[in-house]
C-alpha angles and dihedrals in degrees: 000000000000117000125223131185116205122190121187131174126188116188122187122189125194135194091230140010113293136192119221130221119219116294130212111215122194100188106140127071116235108267121236142160089286098039126055127167111220095188146341141190129200119195115189135169146226104047111289147154122238125207119187120213142158124243130215091278093049093254119150110247124192113205108200119198114189118220096188137042121257113262119250115266126175090212089226131107103246090213092058118105116244 
């Protein structure tokens, strides 16, 4: 079986602190006889809890509940000229 490595980064920036509601993440393909996930790693901030479950189509769903607000970020590179 051929191995693949996938890296993905999503970065959100806000003009003020925000509090997130729970998020449902569908990040993993459905495993089958021709597809097996050897390992996975999920890094999320701010502080959170993750609960894994299966949906009606047998997809892995991560339900992320955030326990802290997101930090303030200007969304600008501070070294960039005005």
